[in-house]
Structure formats: C-alpha cells, structure tokens
C-alpha positions in Angstrom: 102.8 157.4 94.0 102.3 160.5 94.1 100.7 163.5 91.1 104.0 165.4 90.4 103.7 168.7 89.7 106.3 171.6 88.6 106.0 175.4 89.1 105.0 177.3 85.6 105.4 181.2 84.7 102.6 182.5 83.1 104.5 184.2 79.8 100.9 185.5 78.1 100.6 189.5 78.0 97.3 189.6 77.9 96.5 187.1 80.5 95.1 189.3 83.6 97.8 186.2 85.0 100.0 187.4 83.3 103.8 187.1 85.0 102.2 184.5 88.6 103.7 180.8 88.5 100.4 178.0 88.5 101.3 174.4 89.6 101.6 172.0 86.4 100.5 168.3 86.2 103.1 166.5 85.0 102.4 162.9 84.2 104.4 160.2 85.0 103.1 158.0 81.3 100.2 156.2 80.3 97.7 153.3 81.7 96.9 152.0 78.1 94.2 149.4 77.7 96.1 146.3 77.7 98.0 146.8 80.8 94.4 147.9 81.9 93.1 144.5 81.4 96.1 142.3 83.1 95.4 144.4 86.3 92.3 143.4 86.3 92.6 139.8 85.2 94.3 139.6 88.7 92.4 141.2 90.7 89.4 138.4 89.3 88.7 134.9 87.9 88.2 137.2 84.3 90.3 135.9 81.2 91.9 139.0 79.7 88.8 138.2 77.4 86.4 138.3 79.5 88.0 142.4 80.4 88.2 143.4 76.9 84.7 142.2 76.0 82.9 143.6 78.8 85.0 146.9 78.3 84.5 146.9 75.0 80.1 146.0 76.0 80.9 148.7 78.6 81.5 151.6 75.9 79.1 150.7 73.7 76.6 151.1 76.2 77.9 154.3 78.0 77.9 155.7 74.0 74.6 154.8 73.6 72.6 156.6 76.7 75.3 159.2 75.6 73.9 159.7 72.8 70.1 158.9 73.9 70.5 162.7 76.2 70.8 160.6 79.4 73.7 160.8 82.3 75.8 157.4 82.5 75.7 157.0 86.3 79.4 154.3 86.6 78.6 154.0 90.6 82.0 154.0 92.0 83.4 155.4 88.5 81.6 158.3 88.3 79.1 160.3 85.5 79.2 161.7 82.4 76.6 163.4 80.2 77.3 165.0 76.8 77.2 168.9 77.4 77.2 171.5 73.8 79.3 175.1 73.4 77.7 177.3 71.7 77.8 180.8 71.0 75.5 183.7 72.3 72.4 185.5 70.1 70.4 187.9 71.2 66.9 186.3 70.2 65.8 182.8 70.2 64.5 182.9 67.0 68.2 184.1 64.9 69.8 180.3 66.5 71.3 177.5 64.1 72.9 174.7 65.3 74.6 174.8 62.3 76.2 177.6 62.8 76.7 178.4 66.0 76.9 175.3 67.8 81.0 175.5 68.7 80.8 171.2 69.2 79.7 168.1 72.2 82.1 167.8 74.7 81.8 164.6 77.0 81.5 165.7 81.0 82.6 163.5 83.9 82.1 163.8 87.2 83.5 161.2 90.0 81.5 160.5 92.4 81.5 161.6 95.6 79.5 162.7 99.2 80.0 165.8 101.9 82.5 165.8 103.9 80.8 164.2 107.3 83.7 166.8 109.2 80.6 169.7 109.2 82.8 171.5 106.7 79.3 169.9 103.8 82.4 170.0 101.2 82.2 167.3 98.4 85.0 164.2 98.6 85.5 163.4 95.0 86.6 160.0 93.9 90.2 159.7 93.0 91.2 162.4 94.2 90.9 162.4 97.7 94.0 162.6 99.5 96.0 162.5 97.1 99.8 163.3 97.5 101.5 165.8 95.6 105.1 165.9 95.1 107.0 168.3 93.9 109.3 168.2 90.3 113.4 170.4 90.1 113.1 173.1 88.6 116.0 172.3 87.8 117.8 169.1 85.6 119.9 167.3 88.4 122.5 166.6 85.9 122.9 170.0 83.6 121.9 172.1 86.2 119.7 173.7 83.4 116.7 175.1 84.2 113.7 172.9 83.2 110.0 174.0 80.9 107.1 172.0 81.5 105.6 170.9 77.6 101.5 170.0 76.9 101.6 166.6 77.8 103.3 166.9 80.9 107.2 166.5 78.8 110.0 168.8 79.8 112.2 170.4 77.3 115.4 172.2 78.5 115.1 175.6 77.0 
C-alpha cells in the first residue's frame, strides 16, 4: 500500500505561498474500531469482546493520565500529552484562563529513534519507509480536472 497524494495550488491571496503547489494527502477510507477489533482478534487469542474491553480500558487510562498532566508513553505506539493554545499578554498578572486560553489539545508523537547511518535524524514509527504515490490530476473517465477537498474526497470543477 502507498500514501496517495494530489498536488493542490494555494489560492489564498494573502498567503506568501499564493499560486504555489503543494502535496495534499488523499485518504483511502477509514479503519474503524470494529475493523481494528477483527484484525487484532485474528492476530492473537483474544475474542472481539476482549479486544473491545482492552481498548475501552486503555482509552480510560490514557484520558486519566492526560487529565493528571502526565505524558502517556505507549511504547512502540508513541506518546500523548495535552497542550494549551493561548493568546499572549504583556504582563503575567494580565493573564486570565477564561479569556486567554483558547483550547486544550492532545498532541501525539510517534515512537522514534536516532538513525544509525550517521546523520542523527529521528526515525519515527509509522512513517519510516512510507511509499508515496501521486493521484491522477485528471479524471480518467471524463478528462476533467479533479480538485482536492478537505478530508480527501474529490469533486469535479
């Protein structure tokens, strides 16, 4: 399998990259919890109910750890931590949580290790060795140009 992408032109006039082209990922569907349960069940001796129970329990433990301000390290899966997005103030005494904190977000960092080939870059789980494949720019049936839409679906136009 490959990660599919399409080239999309930046059409935001106020952006310094206006008119330039960039790669946009094209999603190939969604792997939902039911399918994950089936695939895990096929790889081990757990029943689908056991898998569901373990996933539910893991979700609860991760949420509790995050809400306690901890970084949750799931080994080969990676780390989760909560982060705050806020507005800046001139003086610390001017800061108000109800006014200046815009949102709390969950950050995810895949497990990684330093490359052994001498360049010292970090090699991340799930992304190392990905194969990229460009989607066709034109619809093969109609010959019309395809435009990427948020979420990886397409429309003609």
